[in-house]
Backbone as ProteinMPNN parsed JSONL, in Angstrom:
{"seq_chain_A": "MFAVCLVAPFSGASATEMLARAETRMPEDKPSLDQALAINKVLVRKSERRLYLMDDQEVVRSYRISLGENPEGHKLYEGDERTPEGDYQLDWRNAGSDFYKSIHISYPNERDKELAQAWGLDPGGSIMIHGLPNEAGDMAFAYTGLDWTNGCIAVTNEEMDEIWSLVSDGTPISILP", "coords_chain_A": {"N_chain_A": [[-23.097, -25.162, 5.697], [-22.061, -22.381, 5.86], [-21.263, -22.021, 3.499], [-23.371, -21.912, 1.862], [-25.194, -19.445, 3.306], [-23.38, -17.834, 1.801], [-23.975, -18.165, -0.767], [-27.03, -18.187, -1.154], [-27.749, -15.661, -1.568], [-27.832, -14.881, -3.983], [-28.673, -17.103, -5.357], [-30.894, -17.706, -8.066], [-30.806, -15.518, -9.303], [-30.743, -13.357, -11.851], [-28.174, -12.329, -14.649], [-28.716, -9.8, -15.2], [-30.367, -8.955, -12.843], [-28.622, -9.237, -10.558], [-26.598, -6.882, -11.551], [-28.483, -4.874, -11.517], [-28.837, -4.815, -8.614], [-26.335, -3.733, -8.265], [-23.46, -1.148, -7.062], [-24.074, 1.516, -8.338], [-22.282, 4.131, -8.464], [-19.674, 5.752, -9.422], [-16.361, 5.765, -8.079], [-14.855, 8.847, -6.282], [-12.667, 10.279, -8.166], [-9.365, 11.656, -8.052], [-8.515, 15.232, -8.596], [-7.807, 15.872, -12.245], [-5.123, 16.291, -14.512], [-5.385, 18.751, -16.066], [-6.989, 19.91, -14.431], [-6.878, 22.915, -12.362], [-4.181, 22.554, -10.201], [-3.169, 23.474, -7.188], [-0.231, 23.091, -6.123], [1.455, 23.668, -3.187], [3.411, 22.258, -1.442], [5.409, 19.695, -1.285], [5.637, 16.666, 0.435], [7.338, 14.18, 2.478], [7.395, 11.325, 3.695], [9.699, 9.138, 4.986], [9.312, 6.416, 6.248], [7.35, 5.58, 5.582], [7.421, 4.963, 2.685], [6.41, 7.299, 0.779], [5.772, 10.066, -1.267], [4.128, 12.624, -1.103], [2.071, 15.346, -2.947], [0.925, 18.005, -1.809], [-1.47, 20.661, -0.964], [-2.01, 23.313, 0.943], [-3.128, 21.564, 3.359], [-4.264, 19.652, 2.562], [-3.873, 16.563, 0.939], [-2.809, 15.86, -2.735], [-2.151, 14.367, -4.153], [-0.049, 11.057, -4.23], [2.022, 8.98, -4.186], [3.952, 6.156, -4.594], [7.428, 5.283, -3.209], [11.125, 4.851, -4.469], [14.065, 4.614, -2.083], [17.369, 5.6, -0.788], [19.754, 3.547, -0.523], [20.543, 2.907, 1.929], [18.615, 3.572, 3.91], [17.798, 4.508, 6.644], [17.587, 6.968, 9.175], [19.37, 10.509, 8.646], [20.636, 12.114, 5.986], [24.452, 12.29, 6.227], [26.92, 12.166, 4.977], [28.376, 12.286, 1.51], [27.997, 9.589, -0.566], [26.963, 7.434, 1.617], [24.633, 6.91, 1.272], [21.848, 7.45, 2.304], [18.736, 9.509, 2.237], [18.424, 12.897, 2.728], [16.751, 14.164, 5.455], [14.678, 16.796, 6.843], [13.966, 20.464, 5.82], [13.714, 21.711, 2.592], [14.529, 23.249, -0.616], [12.638, 22.876, -3.966], [14.986, 23.102, -6.437], [15.631, 23.132, -8.873], [15.419, 21.653, -12.309], [16.186, 19.028, -14.619], [16.214, 17.492, -17.554], [17.851, 16.124, -18.647], [18.879, 13.83, -17.323], [20.597, 11.35, -15.48], [18.799, 9.714, -15.081], [15.158, 9.245, -15.428], [14.193, 12.233, -16.208], [14.969, 14.844, -13.587], [14.475, 16.011, -10.566], [15.876, 18.656, -8.522], [16.818, 18.654, -5.173], [17.205, 21.012, -2.143], [19.481, 20.044, -0.859], [23.01, 20.198, 0.52], [22.107, 21.882, 3.216], [23.01, 24.927, 5.271], [23.189, 23.721, 7.677], [24.003, 20.956, 7.234], [26.002, 20.943, 5.985], [27.66, 21.874, 8.041], [27.373, 20.043, 9.697], [28.744, 17.522, 8.364], [31.301, 18.652, 7.631], [32.508, 18.677, 10.902], [32.825, 16.074, 10.773], [34.609, 15.835, 9.129], [34.179, 15.504, 6.849], [32.892, 15.524, 3.458], [29.726, 16.322, 2.438], [27.917, 16.035, -0.07], [25.898, 16.009, -2.426], [24.172, 15.946, -5.102], [21.481, 15.197, -4.86], [18.25, 14.075, -5.954], [14.717, 13.852, -6.877], [13.231, 11.666, -8.674], [12.612, 9.612, -12.041], [13.644, 5.879, -13.172], [16.231, 4.146, -14.234], [17.715, 5.46, -17.097], [18.47, 3.2, -18.575], [17.009, 1.381, -17.998], [14.728, 0.017, -19.094], [12.935, -3.086, -19.856], [13.163, -3.922, -17.846], [12.259, -2.189, -15.903], [10.315, -3.588, -14.175], [11.85, -4.283, -12.117], [12.678, -3.143, -10.344], [10.965, -1.643, -8.239], [9.644, -1.459, -5.393], [11.916, -1.366, -4.053], [14.415, -0.122, -1.731], [17.308, 1.608, -3.616], [18.199, 3.422, -4.692], [21.592, 6.042, -4.404], [20.651, 7.7, -2.807], [18.421, 9.167, -3.782], [15.063, 10.198, -4.11], [13.323, 8.238, -5.661], [10.649, 7.38, -8.195], [8.455, 5.881, -10.387], [8.611, 6.17, -14.202], [6.148, 7.378, -15.271], [4.772, 8.551, -12.946], [6.689, 10.548, -12.043], [6.545, 12.249, -14.815], [4.505, 13.384, -14.016], [4.702, 14.31, -11.513], [6.57, 16.455, -12.437], [5.091, 18.034, -13.939], [3.017, 19.159, -12.351], [4.423, 20.706, -10.13], [6.145, 23.061, -9.246], [9.455, 25.248, -9.219], [10.952, 26.051, -6.81], [9.694, 25.031, -4.849], [8.361, 24.371, -1.952], [10.222, 21.694, 0.031], [9.501, 18.587, 2.631], [11.239, 16.457, 4.182], [10.549, 13.618, 6.067], [11.518, 11.656, 8.681]], "CA_chain_A": [[-23.811, -24.026, 6.01], [-21.723, -20.956, 5.475], [-21.232, -21.774, 1.827], [-25.007, -21.565, 1.316], [-25.308, -18.566, 3.545], [-22.862, -17.024, 1.054], [-24.943, -18.479, -1.926], [-28.01, -17.975, -1.056], [-28.706, -14.387, -2.084], [-27.577, -15.058, -5.561], [-29.733, -18.07, -6.194], [-31.968, -17.77, -8.916], [-30.89, -14.537, -9.671], [-30.341, -13.764, -13.256], [-27.554, -10.98, -14.353], [-29.727, -8.608, -14.958], [-30.993, -8.528, -11.508], [-27.468, -8.39, -10.117], [-26.185, -5.471, -12.076], [-29.389, -3.616, -11.192], [-28.311, -4.381, -7.491], [-24.909, -3.311, -7.663], [-23.429, 0.079, -6.854], [-23.478, 2.122, -9.828], [-21.754, 5.507, -8.329], [-18.168, 5.874, -9.523], [-15.553, 6.423, -6.539], [-14.244, 10.117, -6.518], [-11.586, 10.307, -9.011], [-8.62, 12.423, -8.284], [-8.549, 15.954, -10.177], [-7.127, 15.436, -13.715], [-3.995, 16.866, -14.874], [-5.784, 19.482, -16.852], [-7.629, 20.928, -13.619], [-6.197, 23.801, -11.944], [-3.828, 21.978, -8.977], [-2.158, 24.28, -6.687], [1.128, 22.144, -5.029], [2.344, 24.577, -2.5], [4.314, 21.714, -0.866], [5.968, 18.335, -0.963], [6.248, 16.364, 2.024], [8.092, 13.046, 2.39], [7.667, 10.155, 4.836], [10.39, 8.089, 4.523], [8.982, 5.38, 6.853], [6.07, 4.931, 4.798], [7.643, 4.827, 1.4], [5.191, 7.488, 0.284], [5.503, 11.331, -1.251], [2.997, 13.355, -1.031], [2.074, 16.511, -3.098], [0.087, 19.037, -0.985], [-2.162, 22.046, -1.181], [-2.173, 23.441, 2.23], [-2.87, 20.831, 4.401], [-4.97, 18.403, 1.747], [-3.224, 15.573, -0.104], [-3.7, 16.142, -3.395], [-1.269, 13.598, -4.95], [0.493, 10.538, -3.016], [3.114, 8.039, -4.476], [5.038, 5.03, -3.842], [8.852, 5.794, -3.685], [11.91, 4.345, -3.63], [15.084, 5.352, -1.112], [18.976, 5.15, -0.78], [19.744, 2.014, 0.016], [20.829, 2.409, 3.989], [17.568, 4.715, 4.171], [17.236, 4.747, 8.057], [18.259, 8.171, 9.596], [19.621, 11.813, 8.28], [22.295, 12.036, 5.112], [25.645, 12.75, 6.763], [28.229, 12.329, 3.895], [28.646, 11.793, 0.343], [27.911, 7.633, -0.538], [26.625, 7.0, 3.069], [23.169, 6.205, 0.413], [20.932, 7.849, 2.643], [18.153, 10.394, 1.38], [18.508, 13.663, 3.634], [16.01, 14.62, 6.391], [14.726, 18.298, 6.856], [12.999, 20.984, 4.954], [14.417, 22.183, 1.597], [12.998, 23.05, -1.79], [12.71, 21.886, -5.213], [15.197, 24.551, -6.73], [16.214, 23.212, -10.232], [15.028, 20.32, -13.201], [17.348, 18.382, -15.715], [15.381, 16.688, -18.489], [18.332, 15.159, -19.675], [19.348, 13.533, -16.631], [20.897, 9.61, -16.22], [17.809, 9.312, -14.453], [14.26, 9.807, -16.288], [14.122, 13.273, -15.516], [15.283, 14.614, -12.207], [14.08, 17.717, -10.009], [16.671, 18.798, -7.211], [16.541, 19.19, -3.465], [18.497, 21.69, -2.186], [20.431, 20.005, 0.166], [22.932, 20.488, 1.667], [21.428, 23.259, 3.422], [23.963, 24.788, 5.811], [23.403, 22.861, 9.1], [24.01, 20.014, 6.819], [27.566, 21.291, 5.436], [28.348, 22.025, 9.481], [27.708, 18.5, 10.408], [29.642, 17.191, 7.512], [32.771, 19.233, 8.659], [32.275, 18.794, 11.861], [33.414, 14.941, 10.788], [36.331, 15.992, 7.978], [33.479, 14.966, 5.458], [31.84, 16.157, 2.512], [28.185, 16.222, 2.482], [27.424, 15.148, -0.969], [24.886, 17.327, -3.13], [23.183, 16.093, -6.196], [20.011, 14.52, -4.144], [16.846, 14.331, -6.519], [13.327, 13.345, -7.197], [13.651, 11.375, -10.053], [12.124, 8.723, -12.355], [14.361, 4.946, -13.535], [17.388, 4.901, -14.397], [17.569, 5.273, -18.519], [18.516, 1.991, -19.131], [16.384, 0.607, -17.285], [13.872, -0.893, -20.479], [12.287, -3.836, -19.908], [13.456, -4.22, -16.138], [11.821, -1.325, -15.476], [9.942, -3.557, -12.999], [13.015, -4.865, -10.855], [12.923, -1.241, -9.003], [9.495, -1.328, -7.626], [9.378, -1.534, -4.085], [13.106, -1.628, -3.539], [15.507, 1.151, -1.773], [17.878, 1.381, -5.036], [19.267, 4.517, -4.906], [22.417, 6.3, -3.584], [20.002, 8.713, -1.353], [17.69, 10.164, -4.221], [13.907, 9.527, -4.165], [12.743, 7.503, -7.263], [9.013, 7.04, -8.544], [8.341, 5.524, -11.919], [8.861, 7.444, -14.842], [4.648, 7.795, -15.707], [4.49, 9.511, -11.983], [7.872, 11.544, -12.186], [5.675, 13.012, -15.441], [2.9, 13.726, -13.335], [5.263, 15.436, -10.662], [7.318, 17.599, -13.433], [3.958, 19.057, -14.571], [2.429, 19.915, -11.3], [5.349, 20.929, -8.9], [7.578, 24.418, -9.397], [10.671, 25.144, -8.707], [11.001, 26.839, -5.684], [8.353, 24.683, -4.117], [9.271, 23.669, -0.356], [9.777, 19.916, 0.411], [9.99, 18.429, 3.917], [11.728, 14.749, 4.112], [10.397, 13.08, 7.454], [11.77, 10.184, 9.124]], "C_chain_A": [[-23.52, -22.376, 5.697], [-21.47, -20.908, 4.449], [-22.709, -21.282, 1.684], [-25.526, -20.399, 2.21], [-24.438, -17.372, 2.322], [-23.583, -16.914, -0.554], [-25.855, -18.068, -2.222], [-28.694, -16.567, -1.368], [-28.909, -13.947, -3.233], [-28.096, -15.779, -6.325], [-30.56, -17.546, -7.223], [-31.402, -16.336, -9.591], [-30.192, -14.296, -11.149], [-28.857, -12.521, -13.082], [-27.871, -9.969, -14.426], [-29.992, -8.067, -13.572], [-29.527, -8.155, -10.845], [-27.012, -7.17, -10.414], [-27.351, -4.261, -11.304], [-29.307, -3.446, -9.058], [-26.831, -3.57, -7.061], [-24.637, -1.642, -8.031], [-22.923, 0.495, -8.195], [-23.155, 3.323, -10.065], [-20.502, 5.13, -8.81], [-17.537, 6.215, -8.325], [-15.118, 8.03, -7.386], [-12.838, 10.0, -7.045], [-10.708, 11.565, -8.543], [-8.617, 13.715, -9.12], [-7.606, 15.764, -11.056], [-6.174, 16.285, -13.658], [-4.317, 18.587, -15.325], [-6.324, 20.312, -15.879], [-6.819, 22.153, -12.849], [-5.613, 23.371, -10.567], [-2.815, 23.117, -8.086], [-1.551, 23.554, -5.695], [1.731, 23.261, -4.627], [3.166, 23.67, -1.732], [4.535, 20.332, -1.109], [6.321, 17.93, 0.219], [6.419, 14.703, 1.692], [8.192, 12.19, 3.688], [8.209, 8.783, 4.322], [9.909, 6.269, 5.173], [7.91, 4.524, 6.041], [6.401, 4.496, 3.32], [6.854, 5.894, 0.499], [5.876, 9.337, 0.409], [4.337, 12.12, -1.971], [2.846, 14.754, -2.067], [1.0, 17.409, -2.538], [-0.265, 20.236, -1.586], [-2.641, 21.911, 0.126], [-1.972, 22.359, 2.985], [-3.516, 19.515, 3.75], [-3.58, 17.812, 0.653], [-3.432, 15.453, -1.258], [-3.319, 14.993, -4.611], [-0.545, 12.424, -4.202], [1.305, 9.273, -4.422], [4.479, 7.27, -3.738], [6.988, 5.159, -4.467], [10.127, 4.65, -3.089], [13.262, 5.441, -2.985], [16.337, 5.123, -1.495], [18.853, 3.702, -0.27], [20.268, 1.408, 1.34], [19.323, 3.656, 4.39], [17.201, 5.313, 5.718], [17.958, 6.14, 8.404], [18.497, 9.556, 8.25], [21.218, 11.747, 7.455], [23.238, 12.477, 6.172], [26.437, 13.256, 5.802], [27.932, 11.999, 2.53], [29.055, 9.793, 0.57], [27.633, 6.96, 1.103], [25.018, 6.239, 2.312], [21.872, 6.42, 1.537], [20.333, 8.813, 2.269], [17.879, 11.207, 2.935], [17.029, 13.839, 4.43], [15.905, 15.972, 6.752], [14.091, 18.971, 5.874], [14.005, 21.509, 4.143], [13.554, 22.296, 0.988], [14.105, 22.493, -2.929], [13.477, 23.362, -5.863], [15.56, 24.249, -8.522], [15.575, 22.102, -10.967], [16.259, 20.285, -14.118], [16.69, 17.443, -15.986], [16.141, 15.583, -19.047], [19.247, 14.597, -18.544], [19.793, 12.075, -16.592], [19.592, 8.948, -15.472], [16.499, 9.565, -15.541], [13.431, 11.177, -15.419], [14.598, 13.55, -14.081], [14.919, 16.714, -11.727], [14.879, 17.502, -8.975], [16.262, 19.266, -6.24], [17.456, 20.133, -3.201], [19.148, 21.396, -0.958], [21.869, 19.766, -0.455], [22.595, 21.798, 2.185], [23.093, 23.461, 4.702], [24.421, 24.228, 7.111], [24.003, 21.402, 8.534], [25.81, 20.0, 6.733], [28.457, 21.269, 6.981], [28.505, 20.773, 9.736], [28.825, 17.456, 9.861], [31.177, 17.39, 7.804], [33.173, 18.951, 9.406], [33.326, 16.954, 11.319], [34.431, 15.006, 9.701], [35.101, 15.182, 6.739], [33.171, 15.589, 3.887], [30.419, 15.735, 2.072], [27.282, 15.642, 1.464], [26.752, 16.405, -1.509], [23.784, 17.206, -4.206], [22.222, 14.839, -5.55], [18.99, 15.538, -4.938], [15.904, 13.491, -6.288], [13.472, 13.193, -8.73], [12.996, 9.978, -10.874], [13.601, 7.299, -12.496], [15.319, 5.411, -14.034], [16.974, 4.27, -16.251], [17.867, 4.746, -19.061], [18.008, 0.949, -18.641], [15.281, -0.743, -18.21], [12.815, -1.862, -19.866], [12.539, -4.293, -18.261], [13.09, -3.715, -15.231], [10.886, -2.057, -13.413], [10.192, -4.364, -11.834], [13.054, -3.571, -9.858], [11.621, -1.116, -8.275], [9.83, -1.754, -6.548], [10.63, -1.91, -3.657], [13.748, -0.124, -3.192], [16.492, 0.596, -2.794], [19.022, 2.743, -4.954], [20.628, 5.408, -4.04], [21.753, 7.249, -2.401], [18.791, 10.033, -1.88], [16.022, 9.603, -3.73], [13.408, 9.029, -5.637], [11.097, 7.099, -7.222], [9.211, 6.548, -9.804], [8.17, 6.635, -12.709], [7.16, 8.25, -15.564], [4.831, 8.795, -14.173], [5.897, 10.964, -12.001], [7.095, 12.855, -13.449], [4.751, 13.65, -15.296], [3.413, 14.951, -12.499], [5.877, 16.398, -11.459], [6.188, 17.982, -13.773], [3.436, 19.842, -13.525], [3.602, 20.247, -10.065], [6.074, 22.123, -10.034], [8.568, 24.266, -9.025], [10.458, 26.11, -7.839], [9.958, 26.092, -4.442], [9.089, 23.655, -2.719], [8.781, 21.956, -0.305], [10.288, 19.523, 1.831], [9.951, 16.542, 3.845], [11.51, 14.546, 5.516], [11.285, 11.867, 7.608], [10.745, 9.15, 8.724]], "O_chain_A": [[-24.308, -21.472, 5.42], [-21.337, -19.764, 4.014], [-22.956, -20.123, 1.352], [-26.684, -20.21, 1.839], [-24.891, -16.254, 2.08], [-23.685, -15.921, -1.275], [-25.988, -17.535, -3.324], [-29.91, -16.378, -1.411], [-29.684, -13.081, -3.639], [-28.197, -15.614, -7.541], [-30.974, -16.466, -6.8], [-31.816, -16.244, -10.746], [-29.231, -14.964, -11.529], [-28.492, -11.985, -12.036], [-27.371, -9.078, -13.74], [-29.841, -6.887, -13.255], [-29.241, -6.98, -10.613], [-27.011, -6.325, -9.519], [-27.106, -3.188, -10.752], [-29.582, -2.459, -8.376], [-26.427, -3.051, -6.021], [-25.243, -0.984, -8.876], [-21.967, 0.15, -8.891], [-23.362, 3.889, -11.138], [-20.221, 3.96, -8.552], [-18.127, 6.943, -7.527], [-15.08, 8.279, -8.591], [-11.927, 9.626, -6.306], [-11.32, 12.629, -8.632], [-8.704, 13.538, -10.335], [-6.486, 15.467, -10.64], [-6.239, 17.133, -12.769], [-3.584, 19.504, -14.956], [-6.287, 21.509, -16.165], [-5.631, 21.89, -13.037], [-6.325, 23.687, -9.614], [-1.724, 23.456, -8.544], [-2.068, 23.335, -4.599], [2.456, 23.902, -5.387], [3.941, 24.378, -1.089], [3.465, 19.724, -1.12], [7.086, 18.516, 0.985], [5.768, 14.102, 0.837], [9.011, 12.412, 4.58], [7.722, 7.844, 3.692], [10.167, 5.212, 4.598], [7.715, 3.315, 5.917], [5.649, 3.686, 2.778], [6.576, 5.455, -0.617], [6.291, 9.877, 1.435], [3.88, 12.115, -3.114], [3.864, 15.42, -1.882], [-0.022, 17.326, -3.219], [0.36, 20.803, -2.483], [-3.344, 21.003, 0.571], [-0.83, 22.065, 3.341], [-3.349, 18.423, 4.294], [-2.74, 18.379, -0.045], [-4.469, 14.801, -1.374], [-3.947, 14.783, -5.649], [-0.295, 12.905, -3.096], [0.748, 9.008, -5.487], [5.384, 7.52, -2.941], [7.524, 5.13, -5.575], [10.222, 3.981, -2.061], [13.429, 6.626, -3.272], [16.524, 4.461, -2.516], [17.953, 3.041, 0.248], [20.411, 0.259, 1.758], [19.428, 4.495, 5.285], [16.51, 6.307, 5.942], [19.006, 6.348, 7.794], [17.909, 9.544, 7.168], [22.349, 11.505, 7.879], [22.716, 13.103, 7.094], [26.695, 14.451, 5.665], [26.976, 11.226, 2.466], [29.791, 9.101, 1.274], [28.254, 5.98, 1.515], [24.453, 5.247, 2.774], [20.982, 5.571, 1.582], [21.151, 9.552, 1.722], [17.405, 10.687, 3.945], [16.083, 13.538, 3.703], [16.976, 16.515, 7.02], [13.59, 18.293, 4.977], [15.092, 21.802, 4.643], [12.382, 21.969, 1.178], [15.257, 22.068, -3.004], [12.907, 24.453, -5.868], [15.715, 25.198, -9.291], [15.02, 21.361, -10.156], [17.08, 21.177, -14.329], [16.411, 16.556, -15.18], [15.731, 14.575, -19.622], [20.443, 14.837, -18.709], [19.462, 11.414, -17.576], [19.48, 7.729, -15.344], [16.838, 10.126, -16.582], [12.579, 11.212, -14.531], [14.656, 12.579, -13.326], [15.035, 17.844, -12.201], [14.832, 16.419, -8.391], [15.443, 20.184, -6.207], [18.477, 20.204, -3.884], [19.38, 22.248, -0.1], [22.041, 19.293, -1.579], [22.841, 22.794, 1.505], [23.939, 22.598, 4.939], [25.563, 24.211, 7.569], [24.491, 20.67, 9.395], [26.604, 19.239, 7.284], [29.589, 20.801, 7.11], [29.614, 20.303, 9.992], [29.574, 16.764, 10.551], [32.015, 16.543, 8.114], [34.381, 18.747, 9.282], [34.516, 16.881, 11.625], [35.085, 13.983, 9.497], [35.456, 14.349, 5.905], [33.912, 16.564, 3.766], [30.209, 14.766, 1.343], [26.262, 14.995, 1.704], [26.981, 17.557, -1.142], [22.809, 17.947, -4.327], [22.38, 13.657, -5.858], [18.792, 16.752, -4.888], [16.07, 12.478, -5.609], [13.695, 13.998, -9.634], [12.877, 9.074, -10.047], [14.64, 7.65, -11.937], [15.531, 6.59, -14.319], [16.347, 3.278, -16.622], [17.878, 5.08, -20.246], [18.407, -0.208, -18.77], [15.169, -1.949, -17.991], [11.813, -1.347, -19.369], [11.813, -5.139, -17.74], [13.211, -4.088, -14.064], [10.827, -1.569, -12.284], [9.47, -4.89, -10.986], [13.528, -3.389, -8.736], [11.519, -0.068, -7.637], [10.546, -2.745, -6.693], [10.632, -2.826, -2.834], [13.704, 0.832, -3.966], [16.612, -0.621, -2.937], [20.236, 2.856, -5.124], [20.505, 5.324, -2.818], [22.275, 7.464, -1.307], [18.371, 11.041, -1.311], [15.916, 8.612, -3.008], [13.196, 9.798, -6.575], [10.521, 6.584, -6.264], [10.277, 6.848, -10.342], [7.767, 7.739, -12.341], [7.073, 9.327, -16.153], [5.066, 9.973, -14.445], [5.682, 12.175, -11.961], [7.051, 14.054, -13.174], [4.164, 14.372, -16.101], [2.984, 16.104, -12.545], [5.615, 17.51, -11.002], [6.6, 19.036, -14.256], [3.358, 21.064, -13.647], [3.294, 19.811, -8.956], [6.39, 22.013, -11.219], [8.856, 23.22, -8.445], [9.734, 27.053, -8.155], [9.603, 26.61, -3.383], [9.894, 22.729, -2.616], [7.745, 21.313, -0.471], [11.34, 20.006, 2.248], [9.067, 15.726, 3.584], [12.201, 15.219, 6.281], [11.689, 11.207, 6.651], [10.897, 7.972, 9.049]]}, "name": "protein", "num_of_chains": 1, "seq": "MFAVCLVAPFSGASATEMLARAETRMPEDKPSLDQALAINKVLVRKSERRLYLMDDQEVVRSYRISLGENPEGHKLYEGDERTPEGDYQLDWRNAGSDFYKSIHISYPNERDKELAQAWGLDPGGSIMIHGLPNEAGDMAFAYTGLDWTNGCIAVTNEEMDEIWSLVSDGTPISILP"}
């Protein structure tokens, strides 16, 4: 009976008739890169593994991210494989890094330095948004969905190209748990 209910509306209908009943509107596309996009903030939600490019409160783009191998909690010291949490700036970029392009996050701030020094540790500092390792090659698929960085925020190379073109140096970034 159940199978008959699913099949019945289409029984006897030609392909042309079914196409005529189909939804013909295209879903709303996100703005293309050649349209003027005003990215004035980057938001990272570590628990969601998402990076958002924002125009005020509106999400303009969203990306799946990989984090450090020890992703929970705020970065405390160099080598802890954590991604920092807090408010920073994207302050410079490197087209020739060990990973496919990179944009530096202004970690550590003064509070980060004080926390690490209180423990007698070095806070580290090369925290970036970047693409895959330059040598990933045919193994690029293996990085998808994994937390594999030493504390950076990683996206695919194609996504890094898009972020690189849309985000200016000096853009604020908030990294939330």
